[in-house]
All heavy atoms as TSV, in Angstrom:
chain	resi	resn	atom	element	x	y	z
A	1	MET	N	N	162.341	116.158	312.249
A	1	MET	CA	C	163.033	116.033	313.506
A	1	MET	C	C	164.359	116.788	313.418
A	1	MET	O	O	165.066	116.727	312.429
A	1	MET	CB	C	163.279	114.557	313.814
A	1	MET	CG	C	163.961	114.342	315.106
A	1	MET	SD	S	163.876	112.607	315.525
A	1	MET	CE	C	164.885	112.633	316.949
A	2	VAL	N	N	164.671	117.483	314.477
A	2	VAL	CA	C	165.888	118.271	314.531
A	2	VAL	C	C	167.027	117.403	315.059
A	2	VAL	O	O	166.884	116.735	316.077
A	2	VAL	CB	C	165.693	119.498	315.451
A	2	VAL	CG1	C	166.954	120.310	315.524
A	2	VAL	CG2	C	164.538	120.348	314.976
A	3	THR	N	N	168.118	117.417	314.350
A	3	THR	CA	C	169.285	116.631	314.761
A	3	THR	C	C	170.259	117.517	315.532
A	3	THR	O	O	170.153	118.756	315.504
A	3	THR	CB	C	170.001	116.043	313.541
A	3	THR	OG1	O	170.506	117.123	312.749
A	3	THR	CG2	C	169.069	115.180	312.705
A	4	GLN	N	N	171.203	116.886	316.182
A	4	GLN	CA	C	172.237	117.644	316.890
A	4	GLN	C	C	173.043	118.490	315.913
A	4	GLN	O	O	173.459	119.603	316.236
A	4	GLN	CB	C	173.149	116.703	317.677
A	4	GLN	CG	C	174.164	117.431	318.543
A	4	GLN	CD	C	173.531	118.309	319.599
A	4	GLN	OE1	O	172.577	117.920	320.260
A	4	GLN	NE2	N	174.056	119.517	319.754
A	5	LYS	N	N	173.209	117.986	314.705
A	5	LYS	CA	C	173.941	118.733	313.676
A	5	LYS	C	C	173.208	120.048	313.356
A	5	LYS	O	O	173.841	121.089	313.182
A	5	LYS	CB	C	174.066	117.870	312.414
A	5	LYS	CG	C	174.869	118.485	311.306
A	5	LYS	CD	C	174.983	117.532	310.125
A	5	LYS	CE	C	175.718	118.198	308.977
A	5	LYS	NZ	N	175.819	117.328	307.808
A	6	ASP	N	N	171.859	119.986	313.290
A	6	ASP	CA	C	171.063	121.193	313.034
A	6	ASP	C	C	171.223	122.201	314.176
A	6	ASP	O	O	171.374	123.401	313.941
A	6	ASP	CB	C	169.581	120.838	312.875
A	6	ASP	CG	C	169.293	120.035	311.625
A	6	ASP	OD1	O	170.077	120.113	310.663
A	6	ASP	OD2	O	168.269	119.316	311.613
A	7	ILE	N	N	171.185	121.714	315.408
A	7	ILE	CA	C	171.325	122.592	316.571
A	7	ILE	C	C	172.706	123.234	316.585
A	7	ILE	O	O	172.840	124.438	316.852
A	7	ILE	CB	C	171.051	121.817	317.871
A	7	ILE	CG1	C	169.582	121.397	317.922
A	7	ILE	CG2	C	171.404	122.664	319.102
A	7	ILE	CD1	C	169.238	120.443	319.038
A	8	ASP	N	N	173.725	122.445	316.280
A	8	ASP	CA	C	175.086	122.987	316.216
A	8	ASP	C	C	175.186	124.080	315.157
A	8	ASP	O	O	175.833	125.111	315.366
A	8	ASP	CB	C	176.097	121.879	315.927
A	8	ASP	CG	C	176.238	120.900	317.081
A	8	ASP	OD1	O	175.838	121.226	318.223
A	8	ASP	OD2	O	176.745	119.782	316.839
A	9	ARG	N	N	174.536	123.862	314.028
A	9	ARG	CA	C	174.573	124.858	312.943
A	9	ARG	C	C	173.818	126.126	313.357
A	9	ARG	O	O	174.258	127.238	313.058
A	9	ARG	CB	C	173.981	124.262	311.660
A	9	ARG	CG	C	174.030	125.186	310.475
A	9	ARG	CD	C	175.441	125.515	310.040
A	9	ARG	NE	N	175.397	126.377	308.854
A	9	ARG	CZ	C	176.338	127.198	308.488
A	9	ARG	NH1	N	177.462	127.261	309.170
A	9	ARG	NH2	N	176.199	127.955	307.426
A	10	ILE	N	N	172.693	125.979	314.046
A	10	ILE	CA	C	171.950	127.143	314.548
A	10	ILE	C	C	172.854	127.970	315.454
A	10	ILE	O	O	172.926	129.199	315.331
A	10	ILE	CB	C	170.675	126.709	315.303
A	10	ILE	CG1	C	169.641	126.131	314.351
A	10	ILE	CG2	C	170.075	127.874	316.083
A	10	ILE	CD1	C	168.475	125.447	315.039
A	11	ASN	N	N	173.536	127.297	316.371
A	11	ASN	CA	C	174.419	128.001	317.299
A	11	ASN	C	C	175.601	128.648	316.583
A	11	ASN	O	O	175.995	129.773	316.912
A	11	ASN	CB	C	174.912	127.039	318.384
A	11	ASN	CG	C	173.795	126.617	319.302
A	11	ASN	OD1	O	172.846	127.342	319.527
A	11	ASN	ND2	N	173.909	125.416	319.839
A	12	GLU	N	N	176.139	127.951	315.601
A	12	GLU	CA	C	177.248	128.496	314.822
A	12	GLU	C	C	176.826	129.768	314.088
A	12	GLU	O	O	177.541	130.779	314.106
A	12	GLU	CB	C	177.719	127.442	313.815
A	12	GLU	CG	C	178.860	127.870	312.932
A	12	GLU	CD	C	179.220	126.800	311.906
A	12	GLU	OE1	O	178.933	125.610	312.136
A	12	GLU	OE2	O	179.780	127.173	310.863
A	13	LEU	N	N	175.658	129.737	313.479
A	13	LEU	CA	C	175.159	130.916	312.767
A	13	LEU	C	C	174.843	132.055	313.733
A	13	LEU	O	O	175.067	133.229	313.409
A	13	LEU	CB	C	173.932	130.554	311.935
A	13	LEU	CG	C	174.193	129.672	310.715
A	13	LEU	CD1	C	172.885	129.178	310.123
A	13	LEU	CD2	C	175.018	130.402	309.678
A	14	ALA	N	N	174.342	131.733	314.914
A	14	ALA	CA	C	174.044	132.770	315.909
A	14	ALA	C	C	175.326	133.468	316.357
A	14	ALA	O	O	175.367	134.702	316.466
A	14	ALA	CB	C	173.323	132.162	317.100
A	15	ARG	N	N	176.379	132.686	316.604
A	15	ARG	CA	C	177.665	133.277	316.995
A	15	ARG	C	C	178.233	134.146	315.875
A	15	ARG	O	O	178.721	135.252	316.117
A	15	ARG	CB	C	178.662	132.182	317.364
A	15	ARG	CG	C	178.451	131.590	318.734
A	15	ARG	CD	C	179.605	130.696	319.149
A	15	ARG	NE	N	179.730	129.526	318.283
A	15	ARG	CZ	C	179.079	128.380	318.454
A	15	ARG	NH1	N	178.240	128.251	319.453
A	15	ARG	NH2	N	179.253	127.373	317.615
A	16	LYS	N	N	178.132	133.643	314.653
A	16	LYS	CA	C	178.674	134.386	313.516
A	16	LYS	C	C	177.904	135.690	313.297
A	16	LYS	O	O	178.495	136.718	312.971
A	16	LYS	CB	C	178.628	133.531	312.246
A	16	LYS	CG	C	179.286	134.202	311.058
A	16	LYS	CD	C	179.319	133.329	309.831
A	16	LYS	CE	C	179.962	134.097	308.685
A	16	LYS	NZ	N	179.859	133.407	307.425
A	17	SER	N	N	176.587	135.648	313.503
A	17	SER	CA	C	175.786	136.862	313.292
A	17	SER	C	C	176.157	137.952	314.298
A	17	SER	O	O	176.090	139.137	313.981
A	17	SER	CB	C	174.291	136.547	313.379
A	17	SER	OG	O	173.907	136.273	314.710
A	18	LYS	N	N	176.582	137.554	315.497
A	18	LYS	CA	C	176.969	138.530	316.519
A	18	LYS	C	C	178.349	139.119	316.254
A	18	LYS	O	O	178.614	140.259	316.635
A	18	LYS	CB	C	176.954	137.879	317.898
A	18	LYS	CG	C	175.577	137.557	318.396
A	18	LYS	CD	C	175.630	136.892	319.754
A	18	LYS	CE	C	174.232	136.510	320.208
A	18	LYS	NZ	N	174.261	135.806	321.504
A	19	THR	N	N	179.225	138.344	315.637
A	19	THR	CA	C	180.601	138.810	315.463
A	19	THR	C	C	180.840	139.477	314.122
A	19	THR	O	O	181.313	140.607	314.065
A	19	THR	CB	C	181.599	137.644	315.635
A	19	THR	OG1	O	181.289	136.612	314.699
A	19	THR	CG2	C	181.557	137.085	317.043
A	20	GLU	N	N	180.531	138.782	313.032
A	20	GLU	CA	C	180.881	139.324	311.719
A	20	GLU	C	C	179.699	139.522	310.783
A	20	GLU	O	O	179.846	140.079	309.705
A	20	GLU	CB	C	181.922	138.418	311.049
A	20	GLU	CG	C	181.481	136.973	310.892
A	20	GLU	CD	C	182.616	136.059	310.495
A	20	GLU	OE1	O	183.389	135.670	311.378
A	20	GLU	OE2	O	182.707	135.745	309.298
A	21	GLY	N	N	178.526	139.069	311.166
A	21	GLY	CA	C	177.353	139.212	310.319
A	21	GLY	C	C	177.164	138.018	309.396
A	21	GLY	O	O	178.085	137.227	309.197
A	22	LEU	N	N	175.963	137.911	308.852
A	22	LEU	CA	C	175.612	136.789	307.987
A	22	LEU	C	C	175.316	137.263	306.578
A	22	LEU	O	O	174.824	138.376	306.370
A	22	LEU	CB	C	174.373	136.062	308.525
A	22	LEU	CG	C	174.458	135.439	309.908
A	22	LEU	CD1	C	173.111	134.877	310.318
A	22	LEU	CD2	C	175.513	134.362	309.959
A	23	THR	N	N	175.575	136.396	305.620
A	23	THR	CA	C	175.186	136.672	304.240
A	23	THR	C	C	173.683	136.411	304.118
A	23	THR	O	O	173.063	135.829	305.016
A	23	THR	CB	C	175.942	135.765	303.262
A	23	THR	OG1	O	175.536	134.417	303.490
A	23	THR	CG2	C	177.446	135.893	303.417
A	24	ASP	N	N	173.107	136.808	303.014
A	24	ASP	CA	C	171.674	136.574	302.803
A	24	ASP	C	C	171.354	135.080	302.795
A	24	ASP	O	O	170.331	134.662	303.325
A	24	ASP	CB	C	171.207	137.219	301.495
A	24	ASP	CG	C	171.185	138.741	301.593
A	24	ASP	OD1	O	171.106	139.265	302.723
A	24	ASP	OD2	O	171.223	139.396	300.538
A	25	ALA	N	N	172.230	134.284	302.207
A	25	ALA	CA	C	172.017	132.834	302.164
A	25	ALA	C	C	172.073	132.242	303.571
A	25	ALA	O	O	171.272	131.366	303.918
A	25	ALA	CB	C	173.068	132.173	301.279
A	26	GLU	N	N	172.995	132.737	304.388
A	26	GLU	CA	C	173.100	132.243	305.762
A	26	GLU	C	C	171.901	132.669	306.604
A	26	GLU	O	O	171.423	131.918	307.450
A	26	GLU	CB	C	174.399	132.733	306.409
A	26	GLU	CG	C	175.629	132.062	305.851
A	26	GLU	CD	C	176.925	132.677	306.326
A	26	GLU	OE1	O	176.952	133.904	306.600
A	26	GLU	OE2	O	177.917	131.935	306.412
A	27	LYS	N	N	171.399	133.872	306.364
A	27	LYS	CA	C	170.199	134.337	307.070
A	27	LYS	C	C	169.003	133.451	306.732
A	27	LYS	O	O	168.207	133.100	307.605
A	27	LYS	CB	C	169.892	135.790	306.708
A	27	LYS	CG	C	170.834	136.779	307.337
A	27	LYS	CD	C	170.501	138.197	306.907
A	27	LYS	CE	C	171.524	139.189	307.424
A	27	LYS	NZ	N	171.250	140.561	306.976
A	28	ALA	N	N	168.877	133.100	305.460
A	28	ALA	CA	C	167.779	132.228	305.039
A	28	ALA	C	C	167.922	130.845	305.671
A	28	ALA	O	O	166.937	130.255	306.136
A	28	ALA	CB	C	167.750	132.116	303.522
A	29	GLU	N	N	169.149	130.324	305.707
A	29	GLU	CA	C	169.401	129.024	306.324
A	29	GLU	C	C	169.077	129.069	307.814
A	29	GLU	O	O	168.460	128.154	308.362
A	29	GLU	CB	C	170.866	128.628	306.130
A	29	GLU	CG	C	171.228	127.310	306.770
A	29	GLU	CD	C	172.711	126.996	306.716
A	29	GLU	OE1	O	173.512	127.851	306.278
A	29	GLU	OE2	O	173.075	125.881	307.134
A	30	GLN	N	N	169.479	130.155	308.477
A	30	GLN	CA	C	169.216	130.307	309.907
A	30	GLN	C	C	167.711	130.334	310.179
A	30	GLN	O	O	167.229	129.667	311.100
A	30	GLN	CB	C	169.863	131.597	310.409
A	30	GLN	CG	C	169.719	131.814	311.905
A	30	GLN	CD	C	170.336	133.125	312.348
A	30	GLN	OE1	O	170.177	134.147	311.677
A	30	GLN	NE2	N	171.030	133.103	313.467
A	31	LYS	N	N	166.981	131.058	309.362
A	31	LYS	CA	C	165.529	131.146	309.530
A	31	LYS	C	C	164.884	129.773	309.341
A	31	LYS	O	O	164.024	129.367	310.126
A	31	LYS	CB	C	164.946	132.147	308.533
A	31	LYS	CG	C	163.473	132.377	308.707
A	31	LYS	CD	C	162.955	133.445	307.759
A	31	LYS	CE	C	161.480	133.654	307.972
A	31	LYS	NZ	N	160.937	134.695	307.105
A	32	GLU	N	N	165.318	129.051	308.320
A	32	GLU	CA	C	164.778	127.719	308.035
A	32	GLU	C	C	165.066	126.752	309.192
A	32	GLU	O	O	164.189	125.992	309.613
A	32	GLU	CB	C	165.397	127.188	306.745
A	32	GLU	CG	C	164.907	125.830	306.327
A	32	GLU	CD	C	165.583	125.364	305.046
A	32	GLU	OE1	O	165.730	126.174	304.121
A	32	GLU	OE2	O	165.958	124.171	305.007
A	33	LEU	N	N	166.290	126.796	309.710
A	33	LEU	CA	C	166.651	125.917	310.828
A	33	LEU	C	C	165.866	126.259	312.088
A	33	LEU	O	O	165.452	125.372	312.835
A	33	LEU	CB	C	168.155	125.999	311.102
A	33	LEU	CG	C	169.058	125.326	310.077
A	33	LEU	CD1	C	170.514	125.694	310.319
A	33	LEU	CD2	C	168.868	123.823	310.103
A	34	ARG	N	N	165.662	127.544	312.334
A	34	ARG	CA	C	164.897	127.958	313.514
A	34	ARG	C	C	163.447	127.486	313.423
A	34	ARG	O	O	162.879	127.021	314.406
A	34	ARG	CB	C	164.954	129.471	313.685
A	34	ARG	CG	C	166.270	129.951	314.225
A	34	ARG	CD	C	166.287	131.452	314.389
A	34	ARG	NE	N	167.499	131.890	315.055
A	34	ARG	CZ	C	167.862	133.157	315.160
A	34	ARG	NH1	N	167.107	134.107	314.631
A	34	ARG	NH2	N	168.980	133.471	315.794
A	35	VAL	N	N	162.854	127.604	312.249
A	35	VAL	CA	C	161.479	127.141	312.053
A	35	VAL	C	C	161.398	125.630	312.281
A	35	VAL	O	O	160.488	125.136	312.946
A	35	VAL	CB	C	160.961	127.526	310.648
A	35	VAL	CG1	C	159.673	126.812	310.320
A	35	VAL	CG2	C	160.788	129.031	310.541
A	36	LYS	N	N	162.367	124.910	311.749
A	36	LYS	CA	C	162.420	123.461	311.930
A	36	LYS	C	C	162.538	123.111	313.420
A	36	LYS	O	O	161.871	122.202	313.908
A	36	LYS	CB	C	163.610	122.892	311.143
A	36	LYS	CG	C	163.740	121.398	311.167
A	36	LYS	CD	C	164.921	120.958	310.297
A	36	LYS	CE	C	165.129	119.473	310.358
A	36	LYS	NZ	N	166.304	119.055	309.565
A	37	TYR	N	N	163.384	123.838	314.143
A	37	TYR	CA	C	163.586	123.603	315.574
A	37	TYR	C	C	162.298	123.882	316.353
A	37	TYR	O	O	161.882	123.079	317.189
A	37	TYR	CB	C	164.726	124.481	316.095
A	37	TYR	CG	C	164.965	124.326	317.570
A	37	TYR	CD1	C	165.743	123.279	318.055
A	37	TYR	CD2	C	164.414	125.215	318.488
A	37	TYR	CE1	C	165.963	123.124	319.412
A	37	TYR	CE2	C	164.627	125.065	319.840
A	37	TYR	CZ	C	165.406	124.019	320.301
A	37	TYR	OH	O	165.605	123.870	321.652
A	38	ILE	N	N	161.671	124.993	316.081
A	38	ILE	CA	C	160.444	125.372	316.794
A	38	ILE	C	C	159.330	124.371	316.519
A	38	ILE	O	O	158.609	123.962	317.433
A	38	ILE	CB	C	160.015	126.811	316.424
A	38	ILE	CG1	C	161.016	127.804	317.020
A	38	ILE	CG2	C	158.602	127.111	316.899
A	38	ILE	CD1	C	160.865	129.220	316.526
A	39	ASN	N	N	159.172	123.948	315.268
A	39	ASN	CA	C	158.137	122.959	314.940
A	39	ASN	C	C	158.399	121.629	315.636
A	39	ASN	O	O	157.473	120.986	316.129
A	39	ASN	CB	C	158.036	122.765	313.429
A	39	ASN	CG	C	157.420	123.953	312.736
A	39	ASN	OD1	O	156.728	124.755	313.353
A	39	ASN	ND2	N	157.687	124.093	311.457
A	40	GLY	N	N	159.651	121.218	315.706
A	40	GLY	CA	C	160.005	119.995	316.410
A	40	GLY	C	C	159.705	120.099	317.893
A	40	GLY	O	O	159.217	119.141	318.519
A	41	PHE	N	N	159.989	121.258	318.471
A	41	PHE	CA	C	159.704	121.493	319.885
A	41	PHE	C	C	158.207	121.414	320.154
A	41	PHE	O	O	157.766	120.784	321.124
A	41	PHE	CB	C	160.251	122.864	320.301
A	41	PHE	CG	C	160.034	123.187	321.749
A	41	PHE	CD1	C	160.936	122.760	322.700
A	41	PHE	CD2	C	158.929	123.913	322.153
A	41	PHE	CE1	C	160.743	123.047	324.041
A	41	PHE	CE2	C	158.724	124.207	323.487
A	41	PHE	CZ	C	159.635	123.771	324.429
A	42	LYS	N	N	157.417	122.033	319.292
A	42	LYS	CA	C	155.958	122.014	319.450
A	42	LYS	C	C	155.407	120.590	319.356
A	42	LYS	O	O	154.544	120.201	320.143
A	42	LYS	CB	C	155.290	122.886	318.384
A	42	LYS	CG	C	155.450	124.367	318.613
A	42	LYS	CD	C	154.788	125.142	317.485
A	42	LYS	CE	C	154.964	126.622	317.622
A	42	LYS	NZ	N	154.355	127.368	316.508
A	43	GLU	N	N	155.900	119.823	318.390
A	43	GLU	CA	C	155.450	118.435	318.230
A	43	GLU	C	C	155.780	117.613	319.465
A	43	GLU	O	O	154.959	116.821	319.935
A	43	GLU	CB	C	156.091	117.797	317.000
A	43	GLU	CG	C	155.564	118.314	315.697
A	43	GLU	CD	C	156.313	117.746	314.500
A	43	GLU	OE1	O	157.075	116.775	314.665
A	43	GLU	OE2	O	156.137	118.288	313.391
A	44	SER	N	N	156.969	117.804	320.004
A	44	SER	CA	C	157.395	117.078	321.190
A	44	SER	C	C	156.513	117.433	322.388
A	44	SER	O	O	156.072	116.561	323.144
A	44	SER	CB	C	158.855	117.395	321.502
A	44	SER	OG	O	159.250	116.808	322.709
A	45	LEU	N	N	156.238	118.706	322.554
A	45	LEU	CA	C	155.401	119.159	323.665
A	45	LEU	C	C	153.981	118.632	323.539
A	45	LEU	O	O	153.390	118.157	324.524
A	45	LEU	CB	C	155.402	120.689	323.734
A	45	LEU	CG	C	154.599	121.313	324.866
A	45	LEU	CD1	C	155.125	120.852	326.223
A	45	LEU	CD2	C	154.650	122.824	324.770
A	46	GLU	N	N	153.419	118.684	322.336
A	46	GLU	CA	C	152.066	118.162	322.128
A	46	GLU	C	C	152.003	116.670	322.423
A	46	GLU	O	O	151.033	116.183	323.010
A	46	GLU	CB	C	151.607	118.435	320.696
A	46	GLU	CG	C	151.257	119.883	320.439
A	46	GLU	CD	C	150.863	120.157	319.001
A	46	GLU	OE1	O	150.717	119.192	318.209
A	46	GLU	OE2	O	150.699	121.341	318.646
A	47	SER	N	N	153.043	115.940	322.052
A	47	SER	CA	C	153.095	114.512	322.325
A	47	SER	C	C	153.114	114.241	323.832
A	47	SER	O	O	152.422	113.347	324.325
A	47	SER	CB	C	154.332	113.915	321.664
A	47	SER	OG	O	154.484	112.570	322.014
A	48	GLN	N	N	153.901	115.017	324.554
A	48	GLN	CA	C	153.968	114.862	326.010
A	48	GLN	C	C	152.628	115.192	326.657
A	48	GLN	O	O	152.160	114.481	327.549
A	48	GLN	CB	C	155.052	115.752	326.598
A	48	GLN	CG	C	156.451	115.311	326.260
A	48	GLN	CD	C	157.485	116.292	326.787
A	48	GLN	OE1	O	157.244	117.033	327.716
A	48	GLN	NE2	N	158.661	116.274	326.169
A	49	LEU	N	N	152.014	116.270	326.218
A	49	LEU	CA	C	150.748	116.698	326.817
A	49	LEU	C	C	149.606	115.733	326.508
A	49	LEU	O	O	148.679	115.603	327.303
A	49	LEU	CB	C	150.382	118.109	326.342
A	49	LEU	CG	C	151.274	119.229	326.879
A	49	LEU	CD1	C	150.885	120.555	326.236
A	49	LEU	CD2	C	151.207	119.322	328.383
A	50	SER	N	N	149.672	115.047	325.372
A	50	SER	CA	C	148.603	114.126	325.017
A	50	SER	C	C	148.568	112.916	325.955
A	50	SER	O	O	147.552	112.240	326.060
A	50	SER	CB	C	148.743	113.658	323.568
A	50	SER	OG	O	149.876	112.832	323.430
A	51	GLY	N	N	149.669	112.661	326.654
A	51	GLY	CA	C	149.715	111.539	327.578
A	51	GLY	C	C	149.320	111.902	329.002
A	51	GLY	O	O	149.371	111.056	329.895
A	52	ILE	N	N	148.925	113.139	329.225
A	52	ILE	CA	C	148.582	113.598	330.572
A	52	ILE	C	C	147.080	113.481	330.804
A	52	ILE	O	O	146.277	113.860	329.958
A	52	ILE	CB	C	149.031	115.056	330.778
A	52	ILE	CG1	C	150.550	115.125	330.730
A	52	ILE	CG2	C	148.499	115.610	332.092
A	52	ILE	CD1	C	151.098	116.520	330.835
A	53	THR	N	N	146.726	112.951	331.964
A	53	THR	CA	C	145.326	112.885	332.395
A	53	THR	C	C	145.194	113.714	333.657
A	53	THR	O	O	145.958	113.546	334.611
A	53	THR	CB	C	144.917	111.428	332.688
A	53	THR	OG1	O	145.119	110.654	331.507
A	53	THR	CG2	C	143.462	111.348	333.098
A	54	ILE	N	N	144.221	114.595	333.690
A	54	ILE	CA	C	143.975	115.440	334.859
A	54	ILE	C	C	142.917	114.767	335.723
A	54	ILE	O	O	141.867	114.365	335.229
A	54	ILE	CB	C	143.514	116.848	334.430
A	54	ILE	CG1	C	144.643	117.523	333.650
A	54	ILE	CG2	C	143.115	117.673	335.643
A	54	ILE	CD1	C	144.295	118.864	333.087
A	55	VAL	N	N	143.224	114.678	337.024
A	55	VAL	CA	C	142.273	114.105	337.973
A	55	VAL	C	C	141.737	115.253	338.818
A	55	VAL	O	O	142.481	115.940	339.511
A	55	VAL	CB	C	142.951	113.046	338.879
A	55	VAL	CG1	C	141.944	112.477	339.857
A	55	VAL	CG2	C	143.585	111.952	338.046
A	56	ASN	N	N	140.421	115.461	338.749
A	56	ASN	CA	C	139.771	116.519	339.514
A	56	ASN	C	C	139.563	116.078	340.958
A	56	ASN	O	O	139.597	114.883	341.260
A	56	ASN	CB	C	138.424	116.858	338.869
A	56	ASN	CG	C	138.603	117.484	337.499
A	56	ASN	OD1	O	139.490	118.305	337.299
A	56	ASN	ND2	N	137.777	117.074	336.559
A	57	PRO	N	N	139.337	117.033	341.859
A	57	PRO	CA	C	139.117	116.682	343.275
A	57	PRO	C	C	137.955	115.702	343.493
A	57	PRO	O	O	137.976	114.922	344.446
A	57	PRO	CB	C	138.812	118.022	343.935
A	57	PRO	CG	C	139.463	119.038	343.059
A	57	PRO	CD	C	139.373	118.477	341.667
A	58	ASP	N	N	136.964	115.715	342.603
A	58	ASP	CA	C	135.828	114.800	342.755
A	58	ASP	C	C	136.129	113.404	342.211
A	58	ASP	O	O	135.288	112.511	342.252
A	58	ASP	CB	C	134.579	115.364	342.091
A	58	ASP	CG	C	134.710	115.508	340.576
A	58	ASP	OD1	O	135.775	115.162	340.036
A	58	ASP	OD2	O	133.735	115.965	339.957
A	59	GLY	N	N	137.331	113.202	341.687
A	59	GLY	CA	C	137.744	111.898	341.191
A	59	GLY	C	C	137.560	111.701	339.696
A	59	GLY	O	O	138.011	110.696	339.146
A	60	SER	N	N	136.896	112.626	339.041
A	60	SER	CA	C	136.705	112.494	337.594
A	60	SER	C	C	138.025	112.773	336.875
A	60	SER	O	O	138.876	113.518	337.356
A	60	SER	CB	C	135.617	113.451	337.107
A	60	SER	OG	O	135.999	114.789	337.334
A	61	LYS	N	N	138.190	112.145	335.715
A	61	LYS	CA	C	139.422	112.274	334.946
A	61	LYS	C	C	139.106	112.777	333.543
A	61	LYS	O	O	138.045	112.475	333.008
A	61	LYS	CB	C	140.122	110.920	334.825
A	61	LYS	CG	C	140.527	110.321	336.139
A	61	LYS	CD	C	141.152	108.954	335.920
A	61	LYS	CE	C	141.494	108.288	337.242
A	61	LYS	NZ	N	142.085	106.952	337.041
A	62	HIS	N	N	140.030	113.542	332.988
A	62	HIS	CA	C	139.900	113.944	331.592
A	62	HIS	C	C	141.276	114.243	331.016
A	62	HIS	O	O	142.225	114.591	331.721
A	62	HIS	CB	C	138.945	115.120	331.429
A	62	HIS	CG	C	139.436	116.422	332.001
A	62	HIS	ND1	N	139.857	116.576	333.279
A	62	HIS	CD2	C	139.563	117.637	331.428
A	62	HIS	CE1	C	140.233	117.832	333.500
A	62	HIS	NE2	N	140.063	118.489	332.387
A	63	LYS	N	N	141.382	114.030	329.716
A	63	LYS	CA	C	142.638	114.285	329.000
A	63	LYS	C	C	142.810	115.780	328.759
A	63	LYS	O	O	141.836	116.516	328.659
A	63	LYS	CB	C	142.638	113.554	327.643
A	63	LYS	CG	C	142.667	112.057	327.738
A	63	LYS	CD	C	144.094	111.629	327.730
A	63	LYS	CE	C	144.167	110.109	327.605
A	63	LYS	NZ	N	145.522	109.657	327.720
A	64	VAL	N	N	144.056	116.180	328.608
A	64	VAL	CA	C	144.355	117.552	328.249
A	64	VAL	C	C	143.979	117.750	326.796
A	64	VAL	O	O	144.322	116.945	325.940
A	64	VAL	CB	C	145.862	117.857	328.448
A	64	VAL	CG1	C	146.203	119.254	327.976
A	64	VAL	CG2	C	146.255	117.686	329.898
A	65	LYS	N	N	143.217	118.814	326.519
A	65	LYS	CA	C	142.797	119.087	325.148
A	65	LYS	C	C	143.529	120.312	324.622
A	65	LYS	O	O	143.849	121.222	325.371
A	65	LYS	CB	C	141.290	119.342	325.087
A	65	LYS	CG	C	140.466	118.137	325.433
A	65	LYS	CD	C	138.989	118.421	325.348
A	65	LYS	CE	C	138.184	117.213	325.740
A	65	LYS	NZ	N	136.763	117.493	325.774
A	66	LYS	N	N	143.767	120.305	323.330
A	66	LYS	CA	C	144.442	121.420	322.686
A	66	LYS	C	C	143.478	122.587	322.533
A	66	LYS	O	O	142.376	122.431	322.014
A	66	LYS	CB	C	144.955	120.993	321.315
A	66	LYS	CG	C	145.773	122.038	320.611
A	66	LYS	CD	C	146.342	121.488	319.311
A	66	LYS	CE	C	147.183	122.505	318.619
A	66	LYS	NZ	N	147.775	121.992	317.387
A	67	LYS	N	N	143.896	123.756	323.026
A	67	LYS	CA	C	143.090	124.958	322.860
A	67	LYS	C	C	143.409	125.581	321.521
A	67	LYS	O	O	144.531	125.550	321.046
A	67	LYS	CB	C	143.378	125.966	323.956
A	67	LYS	CG	C	142.721	125.657	325.247
A	67	LYS	CD	C	142.884	126.828	326.178
A	67	LYS	CE	C	141.998	126.659	327.384
A	67	LYS	NZ	N	142.093	127.821	328.267
A	68	ARG	N	N	142.455	126.206	320.933
A	68	ARG	CA	C	142.682	126.896	319.657
A	68	ARG	C	C	142.334	128.333	319.780
A	68	ARG	O	O	141.617	128.832	320.461
A	68	ARG	CB	C	141.855	126.249	318.556
A	68	ARG	CG	C	142.323	124.839	318.328
A	68	ARG	CD	C	142.612	124.640	316.907
A	68	ARG	NE	N	143.304	123.363	316.785
A	68	ARG	CZ	C	144.016	123.066	315.770
A	68	ARG	NH1	N	144.149	123.885	314.794
A	68	ARG	NH2	N	144.618	121.923	315.699
């Protein structure tokens, strides 16, 4: 799960990369935080979508399924 502290650090690194550049260690940290953020976003979206039921015009219902 991504915390507000992680998001703040992502933004801090993004600002620093635009102004003065990042060290290799900071680039690695930024990449790791971005991956963590994206994975958290995907998990949240999948959780929301799993609770959705589609009702067709004929009255039949079905859950949203994950496409692969």
